[in-house]
C-alpha positions, 0 to 999 in steps of 0.5 A, spaced: 666 464 490 668 458 494 672 459 501 679 458 500 682 461 506 688 457 508 694 457 513 698 454 507 702 459 502 700 453 497 695 454 491 689 450 494 689 446 488 690 439 491 685 435 496 691 433 500 691 427 505 694 430 512 700 425 512 707 428 512 712 423 509 719 423 510 723 417 507 721 411 503 725 404 502 722 400 497 715 399 497 714 403 504 714 410 506 715 413 513 712 419 516 715 424 520 713 421 526 715 414 524 709 411 522 710 406 516 705 405 510 705 400 504 705 404 498 701 401 492 700 408 489 707 409 487 706 416 486 701 415 481 705 410 477 711 414 478 716 410 483 716 404 478 722 401 482 720 403 489 723 408 493 730 410 494 732 404 489 740 404 491 742 404 483 738 410 482 740 414 488 747 412 485 746 414 478 743 421 481 749 422 486 754 420 480 751 425 475 750 430 480 757 431 482 759 432 475 754 436 471 746 438 472 744 442 466 747 445 460 740 446 456 739 443 449 744 448 446 749 442 446 749 435 444 748 430 449 751 423 449 746 422 455 740 423 451 743 419 445 744 413 450 737 413 453 734 415 446 737 409 443 735 404 449 728 407 448 728 406 440 731 399 441 726 396 445 720 400 441 717 402 435 720 408 435 726 411 431 726 418 434 725 421 441 724 428 444 725 429 452 720 433 456 719 434 464 712 431 464 707 427 461 703 433 459 709 436 456 710 429 452 703 429 449 703 437 447 709 434 443 705 429 440 700 434 438 705 438 435 708 433 431 702 430 428 700 437 426 707 439 423 707 432 419 701 434 415 703 441 414 710 438 411 706 433 407 702 439 404 695 438 408 695 444 413 688 443 414 689 436 417 689 439 425 684 435 428 685 429 433 680 424 435 680 422 442 676 418 447 671 419 452 674 417 459 681 419 457 686 423 461 692 426 457 694 432 462 692 438 465 695 444 460 689 447 456 690 443 450 691 436 454 684 438 458 681 439 451 683 432 449 681 429 455 674 432 454 672 431 462 668 437 464 671 437 471 677 439 468 675 444 463 670 448 467 672 455 468 678 455 464 674 459 458 674 456 451 677 449 449 683 449 445 680 447 438 682 441 434 680 435 438 674 431 437 671 426 442 668 419 441 665 413 445 671 409 447 671 402 443 666 404 438 670 403 431 664 405 427 663 411 430 671 413 429 670 411 422 664 415 421 668 421 425 674 421 420 674 427 415 678 431 411 681 435 417 683 429 421 690 429 423 691 423 428 687 418 433 689 419 440 688 413 445 691 410 452 692 403 451 689 402 458 685 408 461 688 410 467 685 416 470 678 414 467 678 407 471 683 402 469 680 400 462 684 396 457 682 398 450 680 391 446 686 388 442 681 388 436 680 395 437 687 398 437 688 394 431 682 397 428 685 404 429 691 402 426 688 400 420 683 406 419 690 410 420 693 407 414 687 407 410 686 414 411 693 417 412 692 419 419 697 418 425 696 413 431 698 416 437 698 412 444 699 415 451 703 410 455 704 415 460 701 411 466 701 404 463 708 404 460 715 402 462 714 395 464 707 397 468 703 391 464 709 386 464 711 389 457 715 395 456 709 398 453 702 396 454 701 396 446 706 391 445 701 385 447 697 387 441 700 385 434 699 389 429 697 395 433 704 399 433 703 407 433 706 412 429 707 417 436 707 416 443 707 420 449 711 417 456 713 419 462 712 417 470 715 410 470 721 412 466 724 417 471 723 412 477 720 418 481 725 424 477 721 428 472 722 425 466 717 425 459 718 423 452 715 423 445 717 417 441 716 417 434 717 413 427 722 417 423 717 419 418 712 422 423 718 426 426 720 428 420 717 435 420 720 437 427 726 441 425 730 446 429 726 451 431 719 447 431 719 445 438 723 446 444 724 445 452 729 448 457 729 443 462 727 437 458 733 432 457 737 435 463 743 430 465 740 428 472 734 426 469 738 422 463 742 419 468 736 416 472 732 414 466 738 410 463 739 406 469 731 405 470 731 402 462 738 398 464 734 395 470 727 394 467 730 391 460 735 386 464 733 379 463 727 376 467 725 383 470 719 383 466 717 376 466 718 377 474 713 382 473 708 378 469 708 372 475 707 378 480 701 380 476 698 373 476 698 373 483 696 380 485 690 379 480 688 372 483 688 375 490 684 381 488 679 377 485 678 373 492 677 379 495 672 381 490 668 375 491 668 376 499 665 383 499 660 383 493 656 388 497 662 393 496 666 391 490 664 389 483 670 386 480 677 387 478 680 389 472 687 391 469 693 388 466 700 387 470 701 391 476 696 396 474 690 393 477 683 396 479 678 395 484 671 397 481 667 399 487 660 399 489 661 403 495 664 410 494 671 409 491 674 415 496 671 411 502 675 405 500 681 409 499 680 412 506 679 405 509 685 403 506 689 409 508 687 407 515 690 400 515 696 404 512 696 402 505 696 407 500 692 407 493 689 412 488 682 413 486 680 413 479 674 415 474 668 410 474 668 409 481 675 405 481 681 404 486 687 404 483 693 399 485 699 401 482 705 398 486 712 399 484 714 393 479 719 391 485 714 389 489 715 382 493 709 377 493 709 377 501 708 385 500 702 384 495 699 379 500 700 384 506 697 389 501 691 384 500 690 383 508 690 390 509 684 391 503 681 386 507 681 389 513 679 396 510 673 393 507 671 389 513 671 396 517 666 399 511 662 393 511 661 393 519 660 401 519 654 400 513 
């Protein structure tokens, strides 16, 4: 048994960096001793509008002075407002609010299975998923993701998830059976290493679902809410809309909010009593979510994200060219960029942190760069300079 001796009263489930942040402003974080960091982790793509955005602070304070929580026993104009915004700018016609991405995916799974049950096919329970996927940390979500690192030690996997290679449409087609209910995919794998799904592959999945009476589920927890330069990443792909989609992270700008979005048809089986949540859709979260949508969907905001993304990707490509021994290349979309490393990605993350730049490791030996959507060109240039210094230090030490 591993030695878990620690002076902390917390679970030892996280390998935490010994940094104590006290406050944040925009793209910057400050420790208790005043040390400044440039934050290109954004709480793992959560702080979509940076730290302490004044409009979000004001929305939280205004709602907090009125009412915090009443549960879903009563009608909620605030939930209706945010649901209307999400539906107006997406494929969706129905929304269920949650507290997290994992809960959003759980709702997606149940919505898909219930739809088949209500339509006379209760045997259709299996969901096809993909290697390299990450869908959360519940027992169902780790079974969907299939990563042994997260599954080991937690007993039998939850049945009903069939994993296939990412990007192989022929294998997907061959895997579909009379018990298949849905296909689940991240349009861009985040935890798996910033791996975009080819557009033709997503269109192929849509066609397979239509052909076989299946539901197409997207996990846009990390790549949604403007991260790629459109509100949702799949909106770059014509003819590939989902039936159900899980979101979280960026929609709350730092406040824990998630949602399951669906067409009216796909959500038709979710009647009173089939699913529930105590905190999901609470009034504080709805106030912030509505404000996030107001800002992200304002004229010019996403155009600005796209211009920033071009600048950042060009600068990162120059860095990769300058350090071919350490960096294999750059990949990603919008302000969801990854450095595919030859050196250990953990070493690169650590070297960047020594330069007071925060980044996030991912699978496939990738370093994720996920700045707030409000980042400036000057701040991106500053980040690139810090990455250059970090890589230089690694190169000198090798």
